C-alpha positions as CSV (number, residue, x, y, z in Angstrom):
1,M,32.7,-40.9,-27.3
2,Q,30.7,-42.9,-29.9
3,A,27.2,-42.8,-31.0
4,E,25.4,-45.9,-32.6
5,V,22.8,-45.8,-35.4
6,Q,21.1,-48.2,-37.9
7,R,20.0,-47.1,-41.4
8,L,16.5,-48.2,-41.8
9,E,15.4,-48.2,-45.6
10,L,11.8,-47.1,-46.1
11,S,9.7,-48.7,-48.8
12,G,9.2,-46.8,-51.7
13,D,6.3,-48.8,-52.8
14,G,4.8,-48.3,-49.0
15,L,5.4,-44.6,-49.2
16,R,3.7,-44.2,-52.5
17,K,0.5,-46.2,-51.4
18,L,0.1,-43.4,-48.9
19,S,-2.7,-40.8,-49.4
20,P,-1.2,-37.0,-49.9
21,Q,-2.5,-36.4,-46.3
22,G,-1.0,-39.7,-44.9
23,R,2.2,-38.8,-46.7
24,Y,2.2,-35.3,-45.3
25,V,1.4,-36.1,-41.9
26,F,4.2,-38.5,-41.9
27,A,6.8,-36.1,-43.1
28,L,5.5,-33.4,-40.7
29,T,5.9,-35.5,-37.6
30,G,9.4,-36.4,-38.4
31,H,10.4,-32.9,-39.3
32,I,8.8,-31.7,-36.0
33,F,10.7,-34.5,-33.8
34,N,13.9,-33.7,-35.5
35,E,13.8,-29.6,-34.9
36,L,12.5,-30.1,-31.5
37,M,15.0,-32.8,-30.4
38,L,18.1,-30.7,-31.9
39,L,16.7,-27.5,-30.0
40,Q,16.7,-29.5,-26.8
41,K,20.0,-30.7,-27.2
42,W,21.6,-27.3,-27.9
43,I,19.8,-25.8,-24.9
44,H,21.4,-28.3,-22.7
45,V,24.8,-28.0,-24.0
46,S,24.7,-24.2,-24.0
47,Q,24.5,-24.0,-20.4
48,M,27.9,-23.3,-18.6
49,A,28.1,-23.9,-14.9
50,P,28.1,-20.6,-13.1
51,G,30.9,-19.3,-10.7
52,N,33.0,-18.2,-13.1
53,P,31.5,-14.5,-14.0
54,G,32.8,-12.9,-17.1
55,P,32.1,-12.6,-20.9
56,Q,31.6,-16.4,-21.4
57,Q,29.2,-16.6,-18.8
58,D,27.2,-13.6,-19.7
59,A,27.1,-14.9,-23.4
60,A,26.1,-18.4,-22.5
61,V,22.9,-17.1,-20.5
62,A,22.2,-15.1,-23.8
63,I,22.7,-18.3,-26.0
64,S,20.4,-20.3,-23.8
65,M,17.8,-17.6,-23.8
66,F,17.9,-17.4,-27.6
67,L,17.6,-21.2,-27.9
68,L,14.8,-21.2,-25.2
69,R,12.6,-18.4,-27.2
70,M,13.1,-20.4,-30.5
71,L,12.3,-23.8,-28.9
72,A,9.2,-21.9,-27.2
73,A,8.1,-20.6,-30.3
74,K,8.9,-24.0,-32.3
75,T,6.9,-25.8,-29.5
76,H,3.7,-23.6,-30.0
77,E,4.0,-23.9,-33.7
78,A,4.7,-27.7,-33.6
79,L,1.5,-28.3,-31.3
80,D,-0.6,-25.7,-33.4
81,V,-0.2,-27.7,-36.3
82,L,-0.4,-31.1,-34.6
83,K,-3.8,-30.2,-33.1
84,K,-5.4,-29.2,-36.3
85,Q,-8.3,-31.9,-37.0
86,S,-6.9,-32.9,-40.5
87,V,-3.5,-33.8,-38.8
88,S,-4.8,-35.0,-35.4
89,D,-7.4,-37.4,-37.2
90,V,-4.6,-39.0,-38.8
91,L,-2.5,-39.1,-35.8
92,R,-5.1,-40.7,-33.4
93,A,-6.1,-43.2,-35.9
94,D,-2.9,-44.5,-37.6
95,Y,-0.2,-43.6,-35.1
96,F,-1.3,-43.1,-31.4
97,A,-4.0,-45.9,-31.4
98,N,-1.7,-49.0,-32.1
99,V,0.0,-48.3,-28.9
100,N,-1.7,-49.0,-25.6
101,G,-1.8,-45.9,-23.4
102,L,-0.4,-43.5,-26.2
103,T,-3.8,-41.5,-27.0
104,A,-4.1,-41.0,-23.4
105,Q,-0.8,-39.9,-23.3
106,W,-1.1,-37.6,-25.8
107,D,-3.9,-36.2,-24.5
108,A,-2.2,-35.3,-21.3
109,T,0.6,-33.7,-23.3
110,L,-1.9,-31.6,-24.9
111,D,-3.3,-30.7,-21.7
112,A,0.1,-29.7,-20.4
113,Y,0.8,-27.7,-23.0
114,S,-2.6,-25.7,-22.5
115,N,-1.4,-24.9,-19.0
116,L,1.5,-23.3,-20.1
117,Q,0.1,-19.8,-20.9
118,W,3.5,-18.2,-21.0
119,L,4.7,-20.4,-24.1
120,G,2.4,-18.3,-26.5
121,R,3.2,-15.2,-25.3
122,V,7.0,-15.8,-25.3
123,R,6.4,-17.0,-29.0
124,N,5.0,-13.6,-29.7
125,R,7.2,-11.2,-27.9
126,G,10.7,-11.8,-28.6
127,A,10.9,-15.4,-30.4
128,F,9.7,-15.0,-34.1
129,H,9.1,-11.5,-33.6
130,Y,11.2,-8.4,-32.3
131,L,9.5,-6.3,-29.4
132,N,8.2,-3.3,-30.7
133,C,8.5,0.1,-28.5
134,A,5.3,-0.2,-26.8
135,Q,6.2,-3.9,-25.6
136,W,9.8,-3.0,-24.9
137,T,9.5,0.2,-23.0
138,P,8.3,-1.2,-19.5
139,I,11.6,-3.2,-19.5
140,L,13.7,-0.3,-20.4
141,N,13.1,1.6,-17.2
142,D,15.7,3.9,-15.5
143,E,16.7,0.8,-13.3
144,L,17.9,-1.1,-16.0
145,C,20.2,1.9,-16.8
146,E,22.4,0.9,-13.8
147,G,25.3,-1.3,-14.3
148,A,24.7,-1.5,-17.8
149,Y,28.0,-2.8,-20.0
150,M,28.9,-4.5,-23.3
151,Y,32.1,-6.1,-24.5
152,V,34.5,-4.8,-27.4
153,G,36.9,-6.6,-29.3
154,K,39.2,-5.6,-32.3
155,R,36.7,-8.2,-34.4
156,Y,33.1,-7.9,-34.8
157,A,33.0,-11.6,-33.6
158,D,34.5,-10.3,-30.2
159,T,31.9,-7.6,-29.6
160,Y,28.8,-8.5,-27.6
161,F,26.2,-6.1,-26.5
162,H,25.6,-7.2,-23.0
163,W,23.1,-4.7,-22.0
164,S,20.9,-5.1,-25.4
165,E,20.9,-8.9,-24.8
166,M,19.6,-8.8,-21.0
167,A,16.9,-6.1,-22.2
168,A,15.9,-8.6,-24.9
169,S,16.0,-11.8,-22.7
170,L,14.0,-10.1,-19.7
171,P,10.4,-9.9,-21.0
172,A,10.6,-13.6,-21.5
173,M,11.9,-14.3,-17.8
174,L,9.1,-11.9,-16.4
175,E,6.6,-14.0,-18.2
176,V,7.1,-16.7,-15.7
177,N,8.2,-15.1,-12.6
178,A,8.0,-11.0,-12.5
179,N,9.8,-10.9,-9.2
180,Q,12.6,-13.1,-9.8
181,P,13.5,-13.3,-13.6
182,F,16.2,-15.9,-13.5
183,E,14.0,-18.3,-11.3
184,G,11.7,-17.6,-14.5
185,L,14.2,-18.8,-16.7
186,D,15.1,-21.9,-14.8
187,Q,11.2,-22.7,-14.6
188,M,10.7,-22.2,-18.3
189,L,13.5,-24.7,-18.8
190,R,12.1,-27.4,-16.4
191,D,8.5,-26.7,-18.2
192,L,9.8,-26.8,-21.7
193,G,12.0,-30.1,-20.9
194,E,8.9,-32.0,-19.2
195,L,6.7,-30.9,-22.1
196,L,9.1,-32.1,-24.8
197,G,10.0,-35.2,-23.1
198,Q,6.2,-36.1,-23.6
199,I,5.9,-34.7,-27.3
200,T,9.0,-36.4,-28.7
201,D,8.2,-39.8,-26.8
202,C,4.5,-39.6,-28.2
203,L,5.7,-38.4,-31.7
204,A,8.6,-41.3,-31.8
205,R,6.4,-44.2,-30.7
206,G,3.6,-43.1,-32.5
207,I,5.8,-42.9,-35.8
208,Q,7.3,-46.3,-35.0
209,S,4.0,-48.0,-34.8
210,F,2.7,-46.2,-38.2
211,I,5.7,-47.6,-40.0
212,D,5.0,-51.1,-38.9
213,S,1.2,-50.9,-39.4
214,A,1.7,-49.3,-42.8
215,D,4.5,-51.8,-43.7
216,L,7.0,-48.9,-44.6
217,A,10.0,-50.7,-43.1
218,D,12.1,-52.1,-45.9
219,S,15.4,-53.3,-44.7
220,L,17.4,-52.4,-41.6
221,G,21.4,-51.9,-41.8
222,D,24.1,-52.8,-39.7
223,A,25.0,-50.8,-36.7
224,M,27.2,-47.6,-37.5
225,R,29.2,-46.4,-34.9
226,F,31.1,-42.7,-35.2
227,K,32.5,-40.4,-32.9
228,A,30.3,-38.0,-31.1
229,P,31.0,-35.5,-28.5
230,A,30.1,-36.1,-24.8
231,F,26.8,-34.7,-23.9
232,E,27.7,-32.8,-20.5
233,P,31.2,-31.3,-21.1
234,T,30.1,-29.6,-24.6
235,A,29.3,-26.1,-24.7
236,L,27.9,-23.7,-27.5
237,H,30.3,-20.6,-27.3
238,Y,29.4,-16.9,-28.4
239,F,33.4,-16.3,-28.6
240,F,35.5,-18.2,-30.8
241,A,39.5,-18.2,-31.3
242,D,40.7,-17.6,-35.2
243,E,44.1,-18.9,-36.0
244,R,43.9,-16.9,-39.0
245,I,43.8,-13.5,-37.1
246,N,46.2,-14.5,-34.3
247,A,48.9,-15.7,-37.0
C-alpha cells in the first residue's frame, strides 16, 4: 500500500504580512486538524474484531477507550478555543465566508457539538483528569468485584491490570448509556465520528480558502509516493514481542 502527497511551499512574504492574530489562527487551525485526524486514525485501527476473547481483545478495548477519552477531551478543547470571539471572527471572515455554504456547515457543527453533553463530562472525568474517590465510588461497587482479573507476565510490558482499566472505562461508557455501557461506547464512537467529520471538513476547506485568498501558496512539488500501512488490517497493540528478551 502507498500514500501519495505533494509538498506545498508556503510564501514567507505572505506569512509575514499576516497580523499576529491572523498568523495565530492559521497555526492553530492546522495544529487542531492534525491532532484530531491522528486520534481519529488511531481509534479506528485500535479496534479488533470481537470473537477472540483473551488478553489482546481486552487490551484492545482499553486502548480504544483511552484514545476515545483523549479524543473527547481534544475535541472539547478544540471547539472551545475555536468558538472564542477573537478566533471565531477570523474564521468566519477569512476562512468560511470564501466557500459557499461553509459558514452554515460550521454553525451546524457547533450545534451538534452543543448537543453532545457527554463530551464535556467525559473530558472532565477520565480524560485529562483522573477520577477522584467521590467520582469513582459509585462505579467501584460490590458488583464490580465479581469476575475480576488481571494479566501478569515476566516483564512489566506483559502485565495488564484489566480490572483497573475496566473500572476506569466504565464512567465514560455510562455517561451515554447507563444500562448498556458497551452500547454507550459504540454510541460515543458514532457521535465523535460524525462530529469530527464535520470539524475536519470545515477546517480543511477553510484553511485551503484562506491560503488562496491570502496568497500564501508559493509552489507545489511533484507527487511523492511512499509505503503506508493498510488502514483496515492495522491495529494498535498493548503487548509486544521483544527479540532481546526471547533470544
